Structure formats: structure tokens, C-alpha cells
MDTraj code that builds the backbone (N, CA, C; nanometers):
import mdtraj as md
import numpy as np

residues = "MET THR VAL GLU ILE VAL TYR ASN ASP ARG ASP ASN GLU ASN ILE VAL THR PHE SER ASP GLN ASN GLY ALA ILE ASP PHE THR GLY TYR THR ARG MET LEU VAL ARG PHE ASP GLY SER SER VAL GLU ALA ASP THR ASP VAL THR ALA SER LEU ILE THR GLY ASP SER SER GLY ASN VAL THR PHE ASP PHE GLY ALA LEU GLY VAL ASP ALA GLY GLU TYR PRO CYS SER PHE ILE VAL PHE ASP GLY SER HIS PRO ASN GLY GLN VAL LEU VAL HIS ALA ASP GLU ASN SER LEU SER PHE LYS PHE ILE ASP PRO LEU PRO".split()
xyz = np.array([
    [-0.5067, 0.5817, -0.1755],
    [-0.4451, 0.5055, -0.0691],
    [-0.2935, 0.5210, -0.0790],
    [-0.2305, 0.5312, 0.0347],
    [-0.0857, 0.5402, 0.0424],
    [-0.0301, 0.4048, 0.0842],
    [0.0679, 0.3553, 0.0084],
    [0.1363, 0.2302, 0.0428],
    [0.2829, 0.2630, 0.0660],
    [0.3298, 0.2375, 0.1875],
    [0.4691, 0.2608, 0.2238],
    [0.5436, 0.1282, 0.2193],
    [0.6619, 0.1277, 0.1600],
    [0.7429, 0.0069, 0.1447],
    [0.8393, -0.0049, 0.2631],
    [0.8423, -0.1229, 0.3246],
    [0.9328, -0.1518, 0.4352],
    [1.0178, -0.2716, 0.3961],
    [1.1483, -0.2557, 0.4012],
    [1.2395, -0.3666, 0.3736],
    [1.2770, -0.4318, 0.5065],
    [1.2315, -0.5558, 0.5250],
    [1.2595, -0.6273, 0.6497],
    [1.4095, -0.6412, 0.6726],
    [1.4482, -0.6350, 0.7988],
    [1.5875, -0.6495, 0.8424],
    [1.6779, -0.5377, 0.7912],
    [1.6204, -0.4253, 0.7556],
    [1.7003, -0.3105, 0.7121],
    [1.6561, -0.1870, 0.7893],
    [1.7479, -0.0956, 0.8047],
    [1.7173, 0.0304, 0.8719],
    [1.6656, 0.1284, 0.7669],
    [1.5358, 0.1320, 0.7507],
    [1.4756, 0.2256, 0.6571],
    [1.3563, 0.2921, 0.7245],
    [1.3354, 0.4168, 0.6923],
    [1.2263, 0.4921, 0.7535],
    [1.1258, 0.5350, 0.6477],
    [1.0000, 0.5417, 0.6890],
    [0.8933, 0.5946, 0.6055],
    [0.8391, 0.7182, 0.6752],
    [0.8246, 0.8264, 0.6011],
    [0.7707, 0.9499, 0.6585],
    [0.6378, 0.9807, 0.5906],
    [0.5344, 0.9959, 0.6733],
    [0.4003, 1.0265, 0.6253],
    [0.3556, 1.1552, 0.6938],
    [0.2934, 1.2463, 0.6185],
    [0.2448, 1.3722, 0.6739],
    [0.0941, 1.3627, 0.6952],
    [0.0498, 1.3965, 0.8153],
    [-0.0918, 1.3919, 0.8523],
    [-0.1434, 1.5332, 0.8748],
    [-0.2654, 1.5573, 0.8288],
    [-0.3288, 1.6873, 0.8516],
    [-0.4786, 1.6664, 0.8712],
    [-0.5421, 1.7688, 0.9231],
    [-0.6875, 1.7692, 0.9361],
    [-0.7385, 1.9017, 0.8804],
    [-0.8616, 1.9363, 0.9084],
    [-0.9196, 2.0592, 0.8535],
    [-0.8474, 2.1851, 0.9010],
    [-0.7698, 2.1741, 1.0079],
    [-0.6959, 2.2889, 1.0606],
    [-0.5523, 2.2948, 1.0111],
    [-0.5123, 2.2012, 0.9259],
    [-0.3751, 2.1969, 0.8758],
    [-0.2988, 2.0796, 0.9339],
    [-0.1662, 2.0913, 0.9340],
    [-0.0799, 1.9828, 0.9825],
    [-0.1076, 1.9547, 1.1302],
    [-0.1072, 1.8270, 1.1656],
    [-0.1283, 1.7861, 1.3052],
    [0.0043, 1.7962, 1.3795],
    [0.0025, 1.8622, 1.4945],
    [0.1217, 1.8755, 1.5783],
    [0.1319, 1.7517, 1.6674],
    [0.2326, 1.6678, 1.6424],
    [0.2476, 1.5441, 1.7178],
    [0.3388, 1.5579, 1.8387],
    [0.3877, 1.6758, 1.8691],
    [0.4831, 1.6899, 1.9789],
    [0.4205, 1.6657, 2.1157],
    [0.2900, 1.6799, 2.1302],
    [0.2258, 1.6595, 2.2594],
    [0.1732, 1.5190, 2.2828],
    [0.1911, 1.4310, 2.1870],
    [0.1376, 1.2952, 2.2019],
    [0.2278, 1.2109, 2.2903],
    [0.1656, 1.1309, 2.3751],
    [0.2393, 1.0514, 2.4724],
    [0.2628, 0.9082, 2.4284],
    [0.1865, 0.8614, 2.3307],
    [0.2002, 0.7242, 2.2823],
    [0.1443, 0.7168, 2.1407],
    [0.2070, 0.6348, 2.0569],
    [0.1574, 0.6092, 1.9227],
    [0.1589, 0.4583, 1.8999],
    [0.0564, 0.4101, 1.8315],
    [0.0386, 0.2664, 1.8131],
    [-0.0070, 0.2401, 1.6698],
    [0.0556, 0.1418, 1.6047],
    [0.0132, 0.0979, 1.4715],
    [-0.0218, -0.0492, 1.4807],
    [-0.1426, -0.0818, 1.4348],
    [-0.1877, -0.2210, 1.4251],
    [-0.1999, -0.2558, 1.2779],
    [-0.1369, -0.3657, 1.2407],
    [-0.1386, -0.4112, 1.1009],
    [-0.2496, -0.5136, 1.0848],
    [-0.3453, -0.4851, 0.9966],
    [-0.4573, -0.5757, 0.9720],
    [-0.4046, -0.7058, 0.9117],
    [-0.4330, -0.8186, 0.9769],
    [-0.3869, -0.9481, 0.9286],
    [-0.2568, -0.9945, 0.9905],
    [-0.2040, -0.9208, 1.0864],
    [-0.0801, -0.9588, 1.1550],
    [-0.0991, -0.9399, 1.3046],
    [-0.0328, -1.0238, 1.3826],
    [-0.0394, -1.0096, 1.5282],
    [0.0667, -0.9127, 1.5799],
    [0.1551, -0.8662, 1.4933],
    [0.2605, -0.7729, 1.5328],
    [0.2021, -0.6319, 1.5422],
    [0.2411, -0.5591, 1.6463],
    [0.2032, -0.4189, 1.6625],
    [0.3292, -0.3355, 1.6784],
    [0.3199, -0.2097, 1.6443],
    [0.4257, -0.1137, 1.6714],
    [0.3717, -0.0178, 1.7771],
    [0.4329, -0.0182, 1.8934],
    [0.3820, 0.0573, 2.0076],
    [0.4974, 0.1337, 2.0706],
    [0.4860, 0.2656, 2.0783],
    [0.5931, 0.3448, 2.1367],
    [0.6075, 0.3227, 2.2866],
    [0.5076, 0.2638, 2.3522],
    [0.5231, 0.2271, 2.4929],
    [0.6184, 0.1092, 2.5078],
    [0.6346, 0.0305, 2.4018],
    [0.7261, -0.0840, 2.4036],
    [0.8622, -0.0433, 2.3479],
    [0.8616, 0.0204, 2.2302],
    [0.9848, 0.0674, 2.1656],
    [0.9597, 0.2082, 2.1124],
    [1.0115, 0.3061, 2.1837],
    [0.9821, 0.4465, 2.1528],
    [1.0289, 0.4888, 2.0144],
    [1.1356, 0.4312, 1.9641],
    [1.1940, 0.4770, 1.8380],
    [1.1202, 0.4287, 1.7130],
    [1.0207, 0.3419, 1.7280],
    [0.9490, 0.2893, 1.6117],
    [0.8673, 0.3965, 1.5404],
    [0.8106, 0.4891, 1.6162],
    [0.7232, 0.5920, 1.5597],
    [0.7557, 0.7241, 1.6282],
    [0.7867, 0.8260, 1.5488],
    [0.8098, 0.9589, 1.6048],
    [0.7350, 1.0614, 1.5199],
    [0.6906, 1.1673, 1.5841],
    [0.6175, 1.2715, 1.5130],
    [0.6719, 1.4087, 1.5453],
    [0.6467, 1.5046, 1.4561],
    [0.6945, 1.6399, 1.4796],
    [0.5802, 1.7404, 1.4714],
    [0.6123, 1.8664, 1.4850],
    [0.5108, 1.9715, 1.4874],
    [0.4545, 2.0040, 1.3492],
    [0.5158, 1.9524, 1.2436],
    [0.4717, 1.9801, 1.1065],
    [0.3837, 1.8702, 1.0492],
    [0.3382, 1.7783, 1.1339],
    [0.2514, 1.6703, 1.0880],
    [0.3238, 1.5496, 1.0327],
    [0.4560, 1.5524, 1.0363],
    [0.5343, 1.4403, 0.9847],
    [0.5499, 1.3318, 1.0902],
    [0.5185, 1.2092, 1.0512],
    [0.5377, 1.0948, 1.1391],
    [0.6353, 1.0007, 1.0698],
    [0.7398, 0.9631, 1.1427],
    [0.8404, 0.8722, 1.0906],
    [0.8159, 0.7343, 1.1491],
    [0.8028, 0.6366, 1.0595],
    [0.7829, 0.4972, 1.0974],
    [0.9115, 0.4223, 1.0633],
    [0.9657, 0.3485, 1.1596],
    [1.0885, 0.2717, 1.1386],
    [1.0582, 0.1258, 1.1727],
    [1.0052, 0.0517, 1.0742],
    [0.9511, -0.0818, 1.0977],
    [1.0374, -0.1951, 1.0438],
    [1.1575, -0.1685, 0.9929],
    [1.2394, -0.2716, 0.9313],
    [1.2770, -0.3864, 1.0227],
    [1.2812, -0.3625, 1.1542],
    [1.3209, -0.4668, 1.2493],
    [1.2022, -0.5325, 1.3197],
    [1.0804, -0.5033, 1.2773],
    [0.9624, -0.5576, 1.3467],
    [0.9412, -0.7075, 1.3268],
    [0.9847, -0.7606, 1.2148],
    [0.9640, -0.9020, 1.1897],
    [0.8253, -0.9355, 1.1377],
    [0.7640, -0.8445, 1.0651],
    [0.6331, -0.8696, 1.0046],
    [0.6542, -0.9553, 0.8799],
    [0.5711, -1.0580, 0.8616],
    [0.5802, -1.1421, 0.7425],
    [0.5631, -1.0564, 0.6174],
    [0.6335, -1.0972, 0.5109],
    [0.6225, -1.0248, 0.3843],
    [0.4774, -1.0191, 0.3398],
    [0.4367, -0.9042, 0.2902],
    [0.2997, -0.8837, 0.2440],
    [0.2576, -0.7408, 0.2666],
    [0.1380, -0.7077, 0.2198],
    [0.0850, -0.5731, 0.2358],
    [-0.0238, -0.5738, 0.3419],
    [-0.0151, -0.4785, 0.4350],
    [-0.1056, -0.4726, 0.5485],
    [-0.1657, -0.3330, 0.5637],
    [-0.2969, -0.3200, 0.5460],
    [-0.3607, -0.1940, 0.5863],
    [-0.3403, -0.1777, 0.7368],
    [-0.3303, -0.0548, 0.7831],
    [-0.3038, -0.0365, 0.9254],
    [-0.4013, 0.0607, 0.9894],
    [-0.4085, 0.0504, 1.1215],
    [-0.4748, 0.1499, 1.2054],
    [-0.3651, 0.2256, 1.2784],
    [-0.3776, 0.3574, 1.2828],
    [-0.2813, 0.4421, 1.3512],
    [-0.3547, 0.5138, 1.4634],
    [-0.3136, 0.4868, 1.5863],
    [-0.3818, 0.5375, 1.7053],
    [-0.2833, 0.6218, 1.7854],
    [-0.3272, 0.7396, 1.8280],
    [-0.2413, 0.8282, 1.9061],
    [-0.3081, 0.8602, 2.0400],
    [-0.2249, 0.8848, 2.1391],
    [-0.2719, 0.9110, 2.2749],
    [-0.2106, 1.0426, 2.3220],
    [-0.2916, 1.1217, 2.3942],
    [-0.2426, 1.2426, 2.4592],
    [-0.3325, 1.2717, 2.5781],
    [-0.3114, 1.3847, 2.6419],
    [-0.3912, 1.4187, 2.7595],
    [-0.5397, 1.4296, 2.7304],
    [-0.5759, 1.4725, 2.6109],
    [-0.7164, 1.4854, 2.5730],
    [-0.7770, 1.3537, 2.5272],
    [-0.6918, 1.2592, 2.4876],
    [-0.7369, 1.1282, 2.4374],
    [-0.6572, 1.0174, 2.5065],
    [-0.6732, 1.0000, 2.6398],
    [-0.5930, 0.8999, 2.7121],
    [-0.6241, 0.7560, 2.6706],
    [-0.7392, 0.7326, 2.6109],
    [-0.7741, 0.5984, 2.5632],
    [-0.7434, 0.5809, 2.4149],
    [-0.6867, 0.6814, 2.3535],
    [-0.6469, 0.6736, 2.2143],
    [-0.7463, 0.7376, 2.1198],
    [-0.6938, 0.7968, 2.0156],
    [-0.7717, 0.8558, 1.9080],
    [-0.7238, 0.7914, 1.7784],
    [-0.8157, 0.7304, 1.7044],
    [-0.7785, 0.6633, 1.5804],
    [-0.7691, 0.7673, 1.4684],
    [-0.6499, 0.7825, 1.4128],
    [-0.6309, 0.8745, 1.3003],
    [-0.6482, 0.8040, 1.1663],
    [-0.6146, 0.6759, 1.1618],
    [-0.6288, 0.5962, 1.0395],
    [-0.6973, 0.4654, 1.0768],
    [-0.8018, 0.4297, 1.0030],
    [-0.8713, 0.3025, 1.0223],
    [-0.8262, 0.2046, 0.9160],
    [-0.7877, 0.0837, 0.9559],
    [-0.7413, -0.0172, 0.8589],
    [-0.8480, -0.0508, 0.7575],
    [-0.9737, -0.0499, 0.7988],
    [-1.0798, -0.0914, 0.7062],
    [-1.1082, 0.0134, 0.5987],
    [-1.0507, 0.1324, 0.6109],
    [-1.0676, 0.2351, 0.5075],
    [-0.9567, 0.2282, 0.4030],
    [-0.8538, 0.1458, 0.4284],
    [-0.7427, 0.1276, 0.3344],
    [-0.6745, 0.2581, 0.2947],
    [-0.6633, 0.3528, 0.3856],
    [-0.6001, 0.4796, 0.3509],
    [-0.4488, 0.4792, 0.3738],
    [-0.3982, 0.3854, 0.4516],
    [-0.2545, 0.3731, 0.4726],
    [-0.2212, 0.2262, 0.4900],
    [-0.1270, 0.1786, 0.4091],
    [-0.0819, 0.0403, 0.4170],
    [0.0697, 0.0375, 0.4194],
    [0.1234, -0.0672, 0.4789],
    [0.2668, -0.0923, 0.4757],
    [0.2893, -0.2240, 0.4035],
    [0.3781, -0.2207, 0.3065],
    [0.4131, -0.3426, 0.2312],
    [0.5520, -0.3849, 0.2770],
    [0.5574, -0.5005, 0.3422],
    [0.6822, -0.5543, 0.3941],
    [0.7442, -0.6472, 0.2907],
    [0.8710, -0.6241, 0.2619],
    [0.9437, -0.7006, 0.1607],
    [1.0647, -0.7647, 0.2267],
    [1.0790, -0.8971, 0.2100],
    [1.1955, -0.9668, 0.2636],
    [1.3162, -0.9382, 0.1763],
    [1.4355, -0.9323, 0.2390],
    [1.5566, -0.9076, 0.1583],
    [1.5839, -1.0251, 0.0658],
    [1.6497, -0.9970, -0.0443],
    [1.6872, -1.1024, -0.1380],
    [1.7939, -1.1908, -0.0725],
    [1.7893, -1.3216, -0.1013],
    [1.8886, -1.4131, -0.0416],
    [2.0276, -1.3881, -0.0968],
])
top = md.Topology()
chain = top.add_chain()
for i, resn in enumerate(residues, 1):
    res = top.add_residue(resn, chain, resSeq=i)
    for name in ("N", "CA", "C"):
        top.add_atom(name, md.element.get_by_symbol(name[0]), res)
traj = md.Trajectory(xyz[None], top)
């Protein structure tokens, strides 16, 4: 399982590389990306804020969640991507499989 650390109220990015049986996934053709955090009502949706999640042709996805306001804690996530072939979304990561989590840490006082 991969756990990415997010420092709340800070500009920090997490980069995760995704691949399938054919190699790195090319994210340049995706029209929307969505992350749902298990146990939180907060979502990261590029239809709302495009800069939260970006992907490239080498399978790298950059997550910039420091300003989301997620309560401190560790959250398994679902990562869903949309494109012309998957207009209703394709789930790349399921939260219940615990393969990708984000741990949100509040800044020290």
C-alpha cells in the first residue's frame, strides 16, 4: 500500500505513477479526475478545481491537496478518471483495496 503525506494549509504536491499491463498510463486524454477519500465528505474533483489533480503521458499524476481542508487522519481513496471511452468514469483505485491512501497532517501550532 502507498501512503502519501499531505500537510494541510501548505502547498505540497504528491506524485504517484500509475501503470497497467501495457505500461505507464497516458493521462493526457482524460477530461476529468476525481478522488474520493473514504471516511470524509471532501472530494477532489478537477471539474471543480482543475489544479488539484494533473496527469502526464508517463503515468505520473500530481495531487495537490494541501488546501482541501480534510481533517487530519489517514484516508484510503478511490481514484476515478473520465475520458471519451469512459464518460461515466473508470475506477483506477478502489478505497476498499487500500492500495492508495492520503495521510493529512495539520501544521504545528
